C-alpha positions in Angstrom: 9.8 82.7 -54.1 8.1 80.9 -56.9 6.0 77.9 -56.7 8.8 75.9 -58.3 11.2 76.8 -55.7 8.7 76.0 -52.9 8.1 72.6 -54.5 11.8 72.0 -54.8 12.4 72.9 -51.1 9.4 70.9 -50.0 10.6 67.9 -52.1 14.0 68.3 -50.6 12.6 68.4 -47.1 10.4 65.4 -47.7 13.2 63.5 -49.3 15.6 64.2 -46.6 13.0 63.3 -43.9 12.0 60.2 -45.9 15.5 58.9 -46.1 16.1 59.5 -42.4 12.8 57.8 -41.7 13.8 54.9 -43.8 17.2 54.7 -42.1 15.5 55.2 -38.7 13.0 52.4 -39.5 15.7 50.0 -40.7 17.7 50.7 -37.6 14.7 50.2 -35.3 13.9 47.0 -37.0 17.5 45.7 -36.7 17.7 46.9 -33.0 14.3 45.4 -32.2 15.4 42.1 -33.7 18.5 42.0 -31.5 16.4 42.9 -28.4 13.8 40.3 -29.3 16.5 37.6 -29.6 18.1 38.5 -26.3 14.7 38.5 -24.6 13.9 35.2 -26.1 17.2 33.7 -25.0 16.6 35.1 -21.5 13.1 33.5 -21.4 14.5 30.2 -22.7 17.2 30.2 -20.1 14.6 30.9 -17.3 12.3 28.2 -18.6 15.1 25.7 -18.9 16.3 26.5 -15.4 12.7 26.2 -14.1 12.3 22.9 -15.9 15.6 21.6 -14.5 14.6 22.6 -11.0 11.2 21.0 -11.4 12.9 17.8 -12.8 15.3 17.7 -9.9 12.4 18.2 -7.4 10.4 15.5 -9.2 13.3 13.0 -9.2 13.8 13.7 -5.5 10.1 13.2 -4.8 10.1 10.0 -6.9 13.1 8.6 -5.0 11.4 9.5 -1.7 8.2 7.9 -2.8 10.0 4.7 -3.9 11.8 4.6 -0.5 8.4 5.0 1.3 6.9 2.2 -0.9 9.8 -0.1 -0.1 9.4 0.6 3.6 5.7 -0.1 3.4 6.4 -3.3 1.4 8.9 -4.5 4.0 6.5 -3.7 6.9 3.7 -5.5 5.2 5.9 -8.5 4.4 7.2 -8.6 8.0 3.6 -8.4 9.3 2.5 -11.2 6.9 5.3 -13.5 8.2 4.5 -12.6 11.8 0.9 -13.6 11.2 1.9 -16.8 9.5 4.2 -17.7 12.4 1.6 -16.9 15.1 -1.1 -18.8 13.1 1.3 -21.8 13.0 1.7 -21.7 16.8 -2.1 -21.5 17.2 -2.7 -24.4 14.9 -0.1 -26.4 16.9 -2.1 -25.7 20.1 -5.4 -26.5 18.5 -4.0 -29.7 16.9 -2.8 -31.0 20.2 -6.1 -30.5 22.0 -8.1 -31.8 19.0 -6.0 -35.0 19.1 -6.9 -35.4 22.8 -10.6 -34.6 22.3 -10.8 -37.0 19.4 -9.2 -39.8 21.5 -11.7 -39.2 24.3 -14.7 -38.8 22.0 -13.8 -42.1 20.2 -13.2 -43.9 23.5 -9.5 -44.5 22.8 -8.7 -43.0 26.1 -10.9 -42.2 29.1 -9.8 -38.6 29.8 -7.6 -35.8 28.4 -3.9 -36.1 29.4 -3.3 -33.7 32.2 -0.1 -32.4 30.6 -2.0 -31.6 27.4 -4.8 -30.0 29.3 -2.3 -27.8 31.3 -0.5 -26.9 28.0 -3.8 -26.0 26.4 -5.0 -23.9 29.4 -1.8 -22.0 29.4 -1.3 -21.5 25.7 -4.9 -20.7 24.7 -4.6 -17.4 26.5 -1.3 -16.7 24.9 -2.7 -17.5 21.5 -5.6 -15.1 22.2 -3.2 -12.4 22.9 -1.1 -13.1 19.9 -4.1 -13.2 17.6 -5.3 -9.9 19.1 -2.1 -8.2 18.3 -1.7 -9.2 14.7 -5.0 -10.3 13.3 -8.5 -9.1 12.5 -11.7 -9.4 14.6 -13.0 -12.2 12.4 -10.1 -14.5 13.2 -10.4 -13.7 16.9 -14.1 -14.4 16.8 -13.6 -17.8 15.1 -10.9 -18.6 17.6 -13.1 -17.7 20.5 -16.0 -19.7 19.1 -13.8 -22.8 18.9 -12.3 -22.3 22.4 -15.8 -21.7 23.8 -16.9 -24.9 22.1 -13.9 -26.9 23.5 -14.1 -25.8 27.1 -17.4 -27.4 28.0 -16.2 -30.6 26.4 -12.9 -30.6 28.3 -14.1 -29.4 31.8 -17.8 -30.1 32.0 -18.1 -33.4 30.2 -20.2 -32.1 27.4 -20.5 -34.4 24.4 -19.6 -33.6 20.9 -18.8 -35.3 17.6 -15.5 -35.2 15.8 -17.3 -33.4 12.9 -18.4 -30.6 15.2 -15.0 -30.1 16.7 -13.3 -30.3 13.3 -15.9 -27.9 11.9 -15.0 -25.2 14.5 -11.3 -25.7 13.8 -11.9 -25.4 10.0 -14.0 -22.2 10.5 -11.0 -20.7 12.4 -8.6 -21.9 9.7 -10.7 -20.3 6.9 -10.7 -17.0 8.8 -6.9 -17.2 9.1 -6.6 -18.1 5.4 -8.8 -15.1 4.4 -6.7 -12.8 6.7 -3.5 -14.0 5.0 -5.0 -13.2 1.6 -5.5 -16.8 0.5 -8.7 -16.4 -1.5 -9.1 -19.8 -3.2 -12.2 -20.5 -1.2 -12.9 -22.2 2.1 -11.5 -25.5 3.2 -13.7 -28.2 4.7 -13.0 -31.6 6.3 -14.4 -34.2 3.9 -13.0 -37.3 5.5 -14.8 -40.1 7.2 -13.2 -39.4 10.7 
């Protein structure tokens, strides 16, 4: 075998292998592209499914949170109106006794009307209980200060001025206003009587 023949055979082998390699490379590239597209489609589908599940969970959680907020709002609104109602009742009791104390302190009448005294004695303890159930300690403290101020006047004949009595009532009212969220400052009696 001559060198020329060896070169021809080697060239033929290399050419045949090179052509196959080229075909094999092209086929691998084509097949790899198809697999890559399929894998990408599978990954996209998985991600979209995960996103949809997450979106559904988030929507459900958001609806649950909205329902909880609505329930809390309703409870707080009911509590606010309960406080307002009880505070109105307490103010009624206090107004009644203040009227009597003012009449006695200004010498318009000699003594407190027994019916008013009885009503006050009965209702002041109810008011204490109601305030204790729905209010804060500050309101209860101001209520107690006022009642403790009124009792010696009513039962022991202690003297007091209208301004002092009214001041105790205003102090309680300011605590109630604060508890109700009315933050426009304190109120004070600025009248002449």
